[in-house]
N, C-alpha and C positions, 0 to 999 in steps of 0.2 A: 786390738780393741776387745774390751771385755764383753762377755755374753749379755750382761744386763744393758750395757750401752747399745749393743747391736739390736737387742730386742726393742729397746725404746726407740731407736732410729727406725727400725722396720715398722713399728706400730705407728709412728708419726707419718712415715711415708705412705702406709696403707690407708690411714685415716685421711691424709691429704688427697690421695688418689680417689677415694670414695667421695670426699667433699667436692673435688673438682668435677667428678662424673655427675654428682647430684646437681651441682651448679650449672653444668652444661644442660642436663636433661630438664631441670625444673625452671631454670631462669633464662639462659642464653638462647636455647632453641625456640621456646615460645616467643621470646622477644624478637628473634629473627623473623619468625612467621608473621607476627603483628607488624613489624617494620615493613616487610615485603607487601603485605596486604594494604598497608597505609600508603605505600609508594604507588601501588596500582590504582588505588582510589584517587590519589592526587592527580595522576595522569588522566584518569577518566573524567574527573571534575574539570581539569584544564581543557579537555576536548569539549565538554559541555559548555563551558564558559566561552570558548572561541566560537562555537556554533551559535550560542545565544547572541553574541556580539554581531555576528554576521546577519542573523535574523533581524536584530534591531536596526542595523544599517539599511536593510531592505524593507523595512516595515511599510513605508508608503506604497511601494510597488506591490507588495504582497496584498495589502488591504485593497488597493485599486483592482488588482486581478481578481480577488475573492468577490468584491462587489460586482464586478462584471459577470463572473460565473454565476453568482447567486441571482442576478437579475435575469439570467437566461434559463433558469430552471423552469420546469413545468409548473402550471398552476396547482395550488393546494387542493382545489376541488378535483377529485380523481376523475370524474366523468369529463370535465373540461380538459384535463390533461390528456386523457386518452383520445378525445376528439381532436385536440391540437396535433398530436402525433399522427393520427390516422389521416388528417387533412394534409399534413406535410408529406406523408408517404404517397398519398394520391397525387400531389403536385409533382413529386419526383418521378412517379410512374408515368405521368403524362409527358413530362419533359424528356424522359429517357426512352420511352417507347417499349418498355418491357411489359410483360403480362404476368399478373399474379395468379398463382393457383391457390394460395392460402396465406393468411396472416393471422397469428394467434397472439393477442396481447394478454399478459398475465401480470397481476400486481404482486409485489413481494415486499413484505414489511421486514426491513433489515435491521433497523434500530429505532429508537424513540424519536429521533430527529429527522429521519428521512425515509422515503419509500421509493422503490424503483418500479418502473413499468418495463417488463421484459417482453419483447416482441420477437416472435419467430416467424419469418416470412420466407415463402417459397415462390420463386418466379422463374420465368424463362425468357430468353431473347438471344440476340447475337452479342458478340464480345463488346462492341462499342456501346450498346444500350445498357448492358450490365455494368460496365465501367462508369458510364454516366450516372447511373442510379447510385452506385457506391460513392462516387465523387460528391453528388448532391447530399447524400446522407452524412458524409464526413464533414462537409463544410457548413452544414446547418448550424445556425447560432444557438439553437436549443441545446439543452444539456443532455445530449445523446452520445452514447459510446458504442462502437461496434465491438461485439464480443467475439463472434465467430463468423467466418465466411467459408462457404463450400461452393465450388464451381465444378460442374461436371458436364460432359458432352451428352447431348440427346440424340446425336446422329453420328454416322461414321466419319463424316468430313469435319466435324467440330464447328459447324456453322450455327447450330442451335445448341445453346448452353442452358443448363439449369443452375439456378442460384439459390442457395440456402443461406440466409443471413439471420443472425441473432444479435439484436442491439437492445440497449437499455436506456431509459430516460430517467432523470433524477427529479424527485419532488422533495423539497425541503419542508418538513412539517413543523420543526421546532422553531423556537425563538432565535433570531440572529444573535450572534455573540455581541456583547456590549463593547462599545468603543471606549477606550480609556480616556 
């Protein structure tokens, strides 16, 4: 083979190699990344679509449950709400036979559409009375949630126990969501 032909061949091969490298770096690799991200997005959207269909299938049940929960929230008037919770605590106290050392209600503005009443209560009694109090608190239809419970012994035998409980009550202050 002549030197001129060999040089032309090497030049064509070198230019072809550079062109293939540029094609790979500038077109194929970015397209591969775009394709991969697109595939991930399709999977994500498919999951969202499936979840949306499941929510639509359960719409009546969810709306009924929300309506029930919203009807059991504390009154919008904060003093009435606090009074209602304290009356309930008094009822539970009488039913269970525990003795309170303190109860500290405190209002917390969490968002524009709801407020919570956080209560920290300290009491003492025997195991059955503390359990009865906690049971009554948990089964109360009001929108209350037990956040923390601490039980400790006040004597060596464990007959007298101390209870520290923190629970919150919910007040919906915003407008209810529109029904479609």
